[in-house]
N, C-alpha and C positions, 0 to 999 in steps of 0.2 A: 787657247782659243779653239782648240779642237772641239771641246764640250759645247761651246756656244754654237758652232756650226750644226751639231746634231740637234740641239734644241731649236734652232731656227728651221731645220728640215721637218721636225716634228710639228711645230706650230703652223708651218705652211700646209703640211698634210692635213692637220686638224681643221684648218680654216676651209679646206676644199670639201670636207665631208659635212653632211647635214647631221644635225643633232638627232640622236635616236628617238627622243620624245621631248615635248616642250613642257613648260611649266604647268600647263593646264593638266597634263597627264599626272604630274606630282600631286596636284590638288585632288584629282579624281581618285587616285590611289589612297591618299590620306583619308578622304571622306569614306571610302569603302572600309578602310581599317577602323574608323570611328563607328560606323554602323555595326560592323562585326562585334566590336567591343561592347557597344550598348546592348546588342542582342544577348551576348554572353552574360552580361550583368543582370539583364532582365531574367533570363533563364535561371541563373544562380538565385536570385531573389525569389522567384516563383518556387524553385525547389525547396528553399529554406522555409518558405511560408507553408508549403505542403507538408513538410516534415513536422513542423510545429502543430499544424492542424491535426494531423494524424496522431501525434503524440498526445495532444490534449483529448482528442476523441477516445483514444485507447484508454487513457487514464480515467476519463469519465466513465466509460463502460466498465472498467475494472472496479472502480469505486461503487458504481450503481449495482453491480452484481454481488459485491460483498457487503453491501449495507443491509442492516437488519430489517425485517418486515415491520412496518409501522404497527403500532398497538401491541407489540410484544416486548415491552420493556420489563424490568424487574420491579416496577413500581406497581403497587396494588392500589386501587382507589381507596380513599380515606374511609368510607363507610364499610367496605369490606375488610379493611385491615383492623379497624377498631372493633368490628362486631365479632370477629372470630379469632380471638387470641388462643394460640395453641397451647395446650396443656403440656407440661414438661413430662413426656413420657415417650415410649418407643414409637407411638403412632405419629410422631413428628414428620416421618417420611411421607405420610399421606398429604400433609400440608405442604411439604416441599415440592411434591410432584407437579402441581399446576405452576410453580414458579418457573419463569422462562430462563433462558441461558444468559450469558453475560451481556451487559449493555455495551454500546460502542464506546463510550467514554466512561472511565471508572477512576475512583480515587485509589491510589496504589495501596495505602494502608488497609483499607476495608477489602479491597479485592484480594490482597495477599492473605488476609485472615481467612476469607471464605475458601480461597484455593487451597490453603494449607489444611483446613478442616476436611475438604472433599478429597485431597490427596490421602490424608490419614484414614478416612473411611474407606477408600478404595484399597489401602493396604491392609486394613483389618479384614475386608472382605476376601482379599487373596489368602490370607492367613486362615480364615474360616474354611475356605474351599480346600486348601491344602490339608488342614486338620481333619476334615471330613473324609477326604480321599485316603489319607494315611491311616485312618482309624485311631486317632489320638484319643486320650481319655476324655470323658464327658465333661470333667471339671475344667479342662483347658478350653474346650469349646464354649462352655458357659461363660468363662472369663472374657473370651473374645466377643461373645454376643453382648455382655454387659458394657464392655468398652466401646463396641459399635453404637449401642443405644445411647451411651453417654455423649459420643461425638455427634450423632444425628440431632440430639436435643440441643447441643451447643450450636450446631449449624442452623437449626430452626430458630433459636433465639437470636443469632446474628442476622439472619435473613429478615426475621420479623422486625427487629430494630431498624434495619435498613429500609424496609417498606414504611415504617412509621416516620422515619426521618425524611424520606423522599416526599411525604405529604405535608410536611410542616411548611408553613408560609415563609 
């Protein structure tokens, strides 16, 4: 019964003291915590929205800067394409010069063919330069020139076919 006396003394002591704060104080503190939580959620949502907006704006600027200039496709108008069919000879390079760069969307098979021809021409050009600098025999240089002319004519034919196909309905 000794423990009961201690509990009674504590209960009597507790009854004489006033409560540190009332129930209204609990409500006030809970409301303040809810307001803080709402602010935190609002800030988080605004930050996420800002990140999304900046990411979209950055992507848009990147795409806009990388987009090709309008009117510079590899397509030639139908009248120009049909009126000047290139002759199969070494002057095909003159016909290729006004052709613009690669379009934004390509078909892989056609693009791979053109890229392979252009790469092969570049390789032959390198061999020609090396041969000239090394003083190789004229026969080897002539063979390289013939091979280059053949590849340029093939490239002209492929580009011409692409320009005709692009103008078909």
